[in-house]
NUNU-518035 format. One record per residue: residue in three letters; x, y, z of N, C-alpha, C in turn. Coordinates in steps of 0.05 Angstrom, whole numbers, padded with zeros to 5 digits, always signed. Example, Ala and Ser with C-alpha at 12.3 -4.5 7.8 and 13.67 -1.06 7.14 Angstrom:
# residues 2
ala+00264-00114+00156+00246-00090+00156+00264-00066+00156;ser+00257-00045+00142+00273-00021+00143+00258+00001+00157;
//
This chain:
# residues 293
met-00108-00108-00507-00093-00086-00506-00061-00090-00512;asp-00053-00109-00505-00022-00115-00512-00015-00110-00543;asp-00036-00117-00560-00036-00108-00586-00034-00084-00596;val-00047-00065-00586-00044-00038-00585-00018-00028-00580;val-00002-00033-00560+00020-00021-00551+00048-00042-00562;ala+00040-00066-00576+00059-00075-00587+00086-00058-00601;gly+00105-00065-00597+00130-00042-00610+00134-00019-00599;glu+00119-00010-00587+00122+00014-00563+00138+00010-00546;pro+00156+00030-00531+00176+00023-00510+00159+00033-00483;arg+00163+00012-00461+00152+00018-00447+00167+00026-00424;gln+00152+00041-00405+00167+00048-00377+00161+00039-00357;leu+00175+00045-00330+00169+00028-00306+00159+00054-00290;val+00136+00052-00276+00133+00074-00257+00125+00060-00231;phe+00146+00067-00207+00138+00068-00183+00122+00084-00164;val+00108+00078-00143+00090+00086-00127+00096+00079-00105;his+00107+00098-00090+00105+00094-00057+00090+00086-00034;gly+00095+00084-00016+00072+00078+00007+00076+00094+00025;ile+00072+00084+00055+00071+00104+00076+00096+00106+00085;gly+00109+00126+00098+00133+00133+00102+00139+00164+00109;gly+00167+00170+00116+00176+00196+00123+00177+00206+00090;leu+00200+00232+00091+00203+00246+00060+00221+00228+00048;arg+00212+00231+00026+00233+00211+00000+00254+00236-00015;asp+00274+00216-00023+00288+00228-00043+00281+00204-00073;ala+00272+00217-00088+00261+00201-00109+00281+00186-00130;val+00307+00196-00131+00325+00192-00151+00341+00167-00127;thr+00345+00167-00099+00348+00157-00092+00334+00125-00088;glu+00315+00133-00080+00293+00114-00079+00288+00096-00103;arg+00284+00113-00122+00284+00097-00152+00308+00078-00153;asp+00328+00076-00150+00353+00072-00154+00352+00046-00136;thr+00346+00046-00107+00340+00031-00093+00323+00007-00093;trp+00299+00022-00101+00281+00001-00114+00295-00019-00149;leu+00305-00005-00159+00310-00022-00188+00333-00031-00178;ala+00358-00034-00153+00374-00048-00140+00360-00078-00130;ala+00342-00075-00122+00326-00092-00105+00317-00119-00126;leu+00303-00102-00155+00296-00123-00181+00323-00130-00191;ala+00336-00121-00191+00365-00125-00208+00377-00148-00195;arg+00365-00159-00172+00379-00188-00164+00364-00209-00174;ser+00342-00201-00196+00336-00229-00204+00327-00220-00238;ala+00326-00192-00243+00322-00187-00274+00337-00160-00280;asp+00350-00156-00304+00357-00134-00316+00337-00114-00325;leu+00338-00092-00306+00320-00074-00322+00340-00047-00334;ala+00362-00049-00332+00373-00019-00337+00362-00008-00362;ala+00359-00016-00383+00352-00009-00400+00325+00010-00406;phe+00306-00001-00390+00274+00013-00391+00279+00036-00378;glu+00262+00059-00387+00259+00082-00367+00247+00084-00346;thr+00247+00090-00321+00236+00088-00293+00236+00113-00285;arg+00202+00122-00274+00196+00142-00262+00190+00134-00229;phe+00194+00153-00210+00188+00143-00188+00172+00169-00175;val+00151+00162-00170+00126+00182-00162+00130+00189-00138;asp+00144+00207-00129+00149+00219-00100+00122+00239-00095;tyr+00105+00232-00073+00087+00241-00063+00092+00252-00033;ser+00114+00249-00018+00114+00238+00011+00113+00268+00019;ser+00122+00294+00010+00125+00321+00019+00092+00332+00026;glu+00073+00317+00018+00049+00322+00018+00037+00319+00042;phe+00054+00298+00058+00042+00294+00082+00063+00309+00108;thr+00079+00328+00099+00093+00341+00115+00078+00369+00122;val+00057+00374+00105+00045+00404+00122+00025+00397+00140;arg+00027+00407+00162-00001+00411+00185-00020+00419+00169;glu-00050+00402+00182-00068+00424+00172-00074+00447+00196;ala-00098+00458+00194-00105+00482+00210-00106+00467+00242;gln-00130+00439+00238-00130+00432+00259-00110+00416+00284;gly-00089+00416+00257-00061+00412+00281-00049+00376+00280;gln-00061+00364+00298-00059+00334+00295-00087+00321+00283;asp-00100+00340+00261-00123+00329+00257-00118+00298+00242;glu-00096+00290+00232-00089+00277+00210-00089+00244+00229;ile-00083+00250+00258-00081+00222+00269-00108+00226+00295;glu-00121+00244+00293-00144+00254+00310-00173+00248+00294;asn-00179+00226+00289-00202+00226+00275-00215+00199+00281;asp-00241+00192+00278-00255+00169+00279-00240+00144+00257;leu-00231+00160+00229-00222+00148+00208-00200+00124+00218;leu-00181+00136+00231-00156+00125+00245-00168+00105+00262;leu-00180+00108+00280-00194+00094+00297-00197+00061+00281;glu-00222+00070+00262-00227+00046+00248-00203+00033+00239;leu-00184+00045+00227-00165+00030+00214-00154+00009+00227;val-00143+00027+00251-00123+00009+00274-00149-00009+00278;asp-00173-00014+00292-00189-00029+00296-00185-00054+00274;glu-00185-00040+00247-00183-00068+00225-00163-00083+00219;leu-00141-00070+00230-00118-00078+00233-00119-00099+00251;val-00122-00093+00274-00126-00116+00297-00144-00138+00289;ala-00162-00132+00276-00184-00151+00272-00172-00167+00249;glu-00155-00162+00224-00151-00181+00205-00127-00196+00213;leu-00108-00183+00233-00092-00197+00249-00106-00225+00271;ser-00124-00214+00270-00140-00233+00299-00150-00269+00278;glu-00150-00258+00253-00157-00284+00242-00132-00310+00233;asp-00151-00326+00246-00120-00349+00239-00101-00351+00261;ala-00103-00332+00288-00075-00324+00294-00074-00349+00311;asp-00056-00358+00327-00054-00378+00341-00051-00367+00367;ser-00051-00382+00395-00060-00377+00417-00040-00354+00432;val-00014-00354+00426+00005-00337+00437-00005-00309+00418;ser-00011-00310+00394-00015-00278+00384-00048-00273+00392;ser-00060-00295+00393-00096-00292+00402-00097-00271+00431;arg-00072-00278+00451-00074-00271+00475-00066-00231+00472;val-00043-00235+00458-00030-00203+00449-00056-00192+00443;leu-00072-00198+00418-00092-00187+00401-00114-00179+00426;ala-00120-00196+00431-00139-00194+00453-00137-00170+00475;asp-00110-00167+00481-00104-00146+00500-00105-00115+00481;ala-00097-00119+00460-00098-00091+00439-00134-00082+00433;arg-00149-00107+00439-00173-00099+00431-00189-00084+00454;met-00187-00093+00480-00191-00088+00507-00180-00057+00506;gln-00154-00050+00496-00145-00025+00500-00165-00008+00472;leu-00166-00015+00449-00185-00004+00435-00208+00000+00447;ser-00219-00011+00460-00257-00013+00472-00253+00013+00484;ala-00226+00026+00495-00233+00050+00519-00227+00082+00503;val-00220+00081+00475-00211+00099+00459-00237+00114+00455;ala-00262+00108+00445-00281+00122+00438-00297+00144+00460;glu-00285+00139+00485-00296+00150+00512-00271+00170+00518;gln-00247+00168+00505-00227+00186+00517-00229+00219+00496;gly-00211+00229+00511-00207+00257+00502-00184+00249+00472;pro-00185+00267+00454-00170+00271+00430-00134+00266+00435;gly-00129+00277+00456-00101+00275+00463-00092+00240+00469;arg-00110+00239+00491-00108+00218+00508-00114+00193+00490;ala-00135+00195+00470-00138+00181+00445-00115+00165+00433;val-00099+00194+00425-00080+00181+00397-00049+00170+00417;arg-00053+00172+00444-00036+00153+00458-00043+00128+00462;thr-00068+00126+00468-00077+00099+00468-00077+00085+00448;leu-00084+00090+00419-00077+00082+00398-00045+00072+00396;ala-00034+00096+00393-00001+00094+00394+00001+00060+00415;asn-00010+00058+00435-00006+00036+00458-00014+00014+00442;val-00035+00021+00432-00050-00005+00420-00031-00022+00397;leu-00019-00004+00375+00004-00012+00363+00026-00022+00371;thr+00033-00009+00396+00054-00020+00404+00050-00049+00418;thr+00027-00051+00428+00020-00088+00436+00022-00101+00411;val+00011-00089+00386+00010-00111+00362+00037-00116+00360;leu+00053-00097+00358+00083-00100+00345+00093-00122+00362;ala+00087-00129+00383+00095-00148+00401+00089-00176+00399;leu+00082-00181+00370+00066-00202+00359+00090-00216+00352;pro+00092-00246+00356+00117-00259+00343+00130-00252+00321;gly+00115-00249+00299+00129-00246+00266+00130-00213+00268;leu+00109-00200+00274+00123-00171+00273+00137-00160+00292;arg+00143-00170+00312+00172-00171+00322+00195-00172+00313;arg+00191-00192+00301+00222-00204+00276+00217-00182+00256;ala+00194-00173+00245+00201-00152+00225+00212-00126+00227;gly+00208-00116+00251+00225-00092+00266+00230-00071+00251;gln+00208-00057+00237+00204-00043+00221+00203-00015+00229;trp+00182-00020+00256+00172+00010+00265+00186+00004+00294;ala+00198+00029+00304+00213+00026+00339+00191+00021+00355;ser+00169+00033+00352+00149+00044+00366+00122+00039+00356;gly+00096+00037+00374+00068+00043+00362+00065+00069+00353;arg+00080+00092+00360+00075+00119+00360+00077+00126+00328;ala+00114+00109+00324+00122+00113+00301+00097+00103+00276;leu+00090+00078+00279+00076+00062+00262+00049+00078+00260;leu+00041+00098+00283+00013+00110+00281+00010+00131+00264;gly+00045+00145+00268+00042+00165+00241+00048+00154+00218;his+00048+00134+00213+00046+00131+00177+00028+00114+00171;val+00011+00100+00190-00013+00089+00185-00037+00119+00177;ala-00030+00139+00194-00046+00159+00188-00038+00170+00168;gln-00028+00165+00151-00021+00173+00123-00045+00164+00098;val-00054+00136+00109-00081+00126+00099-00104+00138+00104;ser-00108+00150+00132-00133+00165+00136-00138+00188+00123;arg-00110+00200+00118-00102+00232+00109-00114+00223+00085;tyr-00104+00205+00070-00112+00208+00040-00147+00207+00035;leu-00154+00180+00053-00181+00173+00042-00206+00199+00057;gln-00191+00221+00069-00214+00241+00078-00221+00259+00059;arg-00208+00256+00035-00220+00269+00009-00221+00299+00015;asp-00200+00310+00028-00199+00346+00025-00182+00353+00003;gly-00174+00340-00017-00158+00356-00037-00130+00347-00037;leu-00122+00334-00010-00095+00313-00012-00095+00295-00030;asp-00112+00279-00034-00111+00256-00049-00116+00262-00077;leu-00124+00280-00086-00129+00294-00117-00099+00301-00127;arg-00088+00317-00103-00056+00325-00111-00038+00306-00116;ile-00041+00282-00095-00025+00261-00097-00029+00246-00123;arg-00057+00237-00128-00059+00232-00155-00050+00247-00177;asn-00051+00265-00181-00042+00286-00204-00007+00271-00202;arg+00000+00269-00186+00037+00266-00197+00042+00238-00211;val+00016+00218-00205+00014+00191-00215+00006+00201-00245;arg-00009+00211-00246-00019+00216-00272+00003+00225-00292;glu+00020+00248-00282+00040+00261-00297+00060+00241-00302;ala+00065+00218-00288+00086+00199-00290+00076+00186-00316;leu+00049+00176-00315+00035+00157-00333+00041+00171-00363;ala+00038+00197-00363+00031+00212-00391+00054+00204-00415;his+00079+00190-00401+00100+00189-00423+00092+00159-00434;gly+00080+00151-00434+00074+00126-00456+00061+00100-00437;pro+00068+00078-00452+00054+00052-00443+00069+00046-00410;ser+00057+00041-00393+00073+00037-00369+00067+00011-00357;val+00085+00000-00348+00083-00020-00315+00080-00005-00290;val+00071-00010-00277+00064+00012-00250+00067-00013-00231;val+00080-00008-00207+00089-00023-00187+00083+00003-00161;ala+00059-00011-00149+00055+00008-00126+00055-00008-00096;his+00070+00011-00085+00068-00006-00053+00052+00007-00032;ser+00037-00013-00020+00027-00003+00008+00007+00019+00002;leu+00003+00044+00014-00017+00064+00010-00012+00079-00023;gly+00003+00067-00036+00013+00077-00065-00004+00056-00086;ser-00013+00031-00068-00029+00015-00085-00060+00028-00089;val-00065+00040-00067-00096+00060-00071-00090+00080-00088;val-00073+00093-00077-00063+00118-00102-00064+00109-00134;ala-00049+00081-00139-00044+00083-00167-00067+00080-00177;phe-00085+00055-00162-00119+00047-00167-00134+00066-00175;glu-00132+00090-00159-00155+00109-00164-00141+00128-00188;ala-00118+00133-00199-00106+00139-00210-00119+00132-00241;leu-00110+00103-00238-00111+00091-00263-00142+00090-00272;his-00151+00094-00252-00189+00099-00269-00196+00123-00277;glu-00169+00139-00275-00176+00162-00294-00151+00172-00313;his-00140+00147-00323-00119+00143-00338-00133+00128-00363;ala-00123+00135-00400-00136+00130-00418-00112+00108-00431;gly-00085+00113-00421-00070+00098-00436-00056+00078-00427;pro-00049+00050-00448-00049+00025-00433-00030+00025-00411;val-00038+00000-00393-00020-00005-00375-00020-00038-00381;pro+00004-00048-00385+00007-00081-00389+00007-00094-00364;leu+00019-00082-00340+00015-00095-00324+00015-00079-00298;leu-00006-00086-00277-00004-00067-00251+00009-00088-00228;val+00026-00083-00211+00031-00102-00195+00028-00080-00165;thr+00016-00094-00145+00015-00085-00119+00027-00101-00094;leu+00040-00080-00091+00052-00100-00062+00047-00089-00026;gly+00043-00107-00011+00037-00098+00015+00013-00078+00012;ser-00008-00087+00002-00027-00067-00006-00055-00068+00014;pro-00064-00050+00015-00088-00053+00041-00116-00048+00022;leu-00113-00050-00004-00142-00041-00018-00162-00057-00001;ala-00159-00081+00004-00178-00104+00013-00191-00097+00036;met-00183-00073+00049-00188-00071+00080-00214-00061+00077;ser-00237-00079+00083-00261-00074+00076-00270-00049+00092;thr-00264-00048+00125-00284-00033+00137-00275-00004+00122;val-00251+00002+00129-00238+00031+00120-00233+00032+00095;val-00214+00019+00077-00205+00022+00046-00224+00016+00025;trp-00233-00007+00029-00248-00016+00008-00272+00002+00001;his-00288+00003+00021-00317+00024+00023-00313+00052+00014;arg-00284+00060+00019-00275+00086+00006-00264+00091-00016;leu-00263+00069-00037-00245+00074-00061-00268+00082-00080;thr-00254+00104-00096-00267+00112-00118-00258+00104-00149;pro-00275+00091-00169-00304+00095-00167-00316+00079-00155;arg-00339+00066-00147-00353+00051-00136-00379+00037-00155;pro-00374+00009-00159-00362-00011-00137-00334-00014-00151;pro-00321-00018-00135-00287-00018-00144-00282-00047-00164;gly-00269-00036-00184-00259-00060-00205-00233-00056-00213;thr-00227-00066-00229-00203-00063-00245-00199-00042-00258;pro-00176-00026-00265-00181-00001-00272-00192-00010-00313;ala-00199-00002-00327-00206-00009-00353-00170-00010-00367;cys-00155+00014-00363-00126+00007-00373-00109-00015-00372;val-00110-00034-00349-00098-00049-00339-00106-00082-00357;ala-00079-00089-00364-00080-00114-00380-00074-00132-00358;arg-00067-00135-00343-00057-00155-00325-00049-00145-00294;trp-00062-00153-00268-00059-00143-00251-00051-00167-00225;leu-00025-00161-00221-00006-00182-00195-00009-00169-00165;asn-00016-00177-00153-00023-00172-00127+00001-00190-00103;tyr+00012-00173-00092+00025-00193-00069+00029-00187-00046;trp+00029-00214-00022+00028-00200-00001+00040-00219+00022;asp+00051-00211+00042+00070-00227+00058+00046-00232+00093;arg+00053-00248+00099+00033-00258+00122+00044-00241+00147;asp+00065-00235+00144+00081-00208+00174+00076-00185+00169;asp+00069-00172+00146+00066-00150+00134+00038-00135+00146;ile+00043-00123+00171+00026-00102+00182-00007-00094+00174;val+00011-00077+00144-00008-00068+00128-00025-00073+00112;val-00021-00104+00110-00037-00119+00083-00062-00130+00097;ala-00083-00127+00082-00104-00144+00085-00101-00171+00081;arg-00114-00186+00094-00117-00213+00084-00120-00220+00056;pro-00112-00239+00048-00123-00244+00015-00148-00249+00006;arg-00157-00216+00003-00184-00223-00007-00187-00206-00038;leu-00165-00192-00044-00158-00178-00062-00177-00187-00090;asn-00173-00209-00093-00181-00225-00128-00211-00229-00116;arg-00222-00225-00090-00255-00232-00087-00268-00206-00089;arg-00250-00179-00089-00266-00164-00078-00272-00136-00101;phe-00252-00144-00128-00255-00126-00148-00269-00138-00170;leu-00289-00120-00179-00295-00129-00207-00278-00132-00232;pro-00278-00156-00249-00267-00152-00277-00271-00127-00294;asn-00248-00120-00305-00257-00101-00322-00270-00109-00352;glu-00267-00095-00376-00275-00104-00394-00264-00127-00417;leu-00236-00128-00403-00220-00149-00415-00215-00175-00393;gly-00235-00169-00378-00234-00195-00350-00210-00200-00340;val-00201-00176-00331-00176-00175-00318-00191-00172-00288;val-00182-00188-00261-00184-00185-00239-00160-00188-00224;pro-00149-00178-00196-00132-00185-00183-00120-00203-00183;glu-00091-00221-00189-00089-00243-00179-00063-00245-00158;ser-00070-00257-00135-00062-00253-00107-00041-00280-00101;thr-00010-00271-00088-00003-00295-00085+00015-00283-00062;arg+00015-00297-00042+00032-00299-00022+00067-00296-00023;val+00076-00280-00009+00103-00290-00008+00117-00290+00012;asp+00138-00303+00025+00145-00298+00052+00173-00288+00052;ser+00184-00263+00069+00198-00251+00066+00225-00256+00095;thr+00243-00252+00093+00261-00265+00120+00271-00247+00131;gly+00285-00247+00152+00292-00226+00165+00272-00198+00174;ile+00281-00174+00170+00275-00151+00177+00259-00133+00161;trp+00239-00117+00169+00223-00098+00151+00213-00106+00134;thr+00189-00124+00136+00178-00138+00114+00163-00120+00086;his+00154-00097+00112+00128-00083+00099+00146-00066+00078;thr+00170-00064+00079+00180-00046+00057+00185-00060+00026;ala+00176-00041+00003+00181-00049-00018+00206-00063-00028;thr+00221-00060-00028+00253-00069-00029+00250-00099-00020;lys+00237-00107+00001+00228-00138+00008+00217-00157-00013;tyr+00197-00138-00029+00172-00146-00043+00194-00152-00063;leu+00206-00130-00079+00218-00127-00106+00236-00147-00105;ala+00254-00155-00079+00272-00173-00085+00262-00203-00083;gln+00239-00210-00087+00230-00234-00092+00234-00243-00125;pro+00244-00266-00132+00248-00275-00161+00222-00265-00180;gln+00209-00283-00171+00177-00284-00185+00170-00258-00190;ile+00170-00241-00169+00158-00206-00173+00176-00191-00189;ala+00206-00199-00189+00220-00178-00210+00220-00190-00234;ile+00215-00216-00236+00214-00236-00268+00188-00221-00283;ala+00167-00225-00270+00134-00214-00277+00145-00182-00286;ile+00151-00163-00265+00156-00135-00283+00180-00144-00310;ala+00195-00153-00314+00217-00155-00326+00202-00163-00351;asp+00184-00190-00350+00175-00198-00372+00155-00175-00394;ala+00139-00166-00366+00118-00145-00384+00140-00125-00392;leu+00156-00103-00389+00173-00088-00396+00178-00098-00427;arg+00187-00123-00435+00205-00132-00456+00173-00139-00479;
//
């Protein structure tokens, strides 16, 4: 595929993940600044796909985006993922979270939401996540995690979001960098895209979460999009949104034989789930710069 696009200018396309309202210009510049610590990308056209406003409109059901079985499954899987290989201290914290989760199915909608928020508050007490410090409370984290379940409800919101990605991709060969929920959005949008993508980079991705995300991806069975020439996936062990490193085993190769290549990175300080924490890693920045050149 690289032979097809040799000599053509390549653009960089960013796709954000969970969170609040964005300013596309400010976010683009912030992501580029993180990359610039290790690579010079000033000469390349960059587009930031902003779909955050799609989550500001309440549906007729009011709290529907957080009062549904899919969100319960998502929180349950987050706890299960974190329980794998947990040390004794973390195991006790997660056992408490599982006990709280066992009561959710018997509760009314309003109380169930409060319980799920309490579960995530308990989870955020884990040593690694406590240091990460990205969310002040379980309620705040629940509101952001709910965006994943809203996208997967397939009620038209997912299509509107993917349309924004496809518009950005229409401008030529693209190196796509997708973070968090954005990796799910980009994965599905690239299956609907015919143009060349020399590199797909996924950061802090929930794509391999088998119970909630992987089984709901389209098309099925999930495989590398045909347009992708290389797929690099990066995950941090203290990133609560990340399914543990199974991505390379859960996706079929495309006709070029491309499968995800997963690499663990270890961030320092707080807010390990942010895109800029990942982009500041030299190996990630250099891989993106090389693909653009």
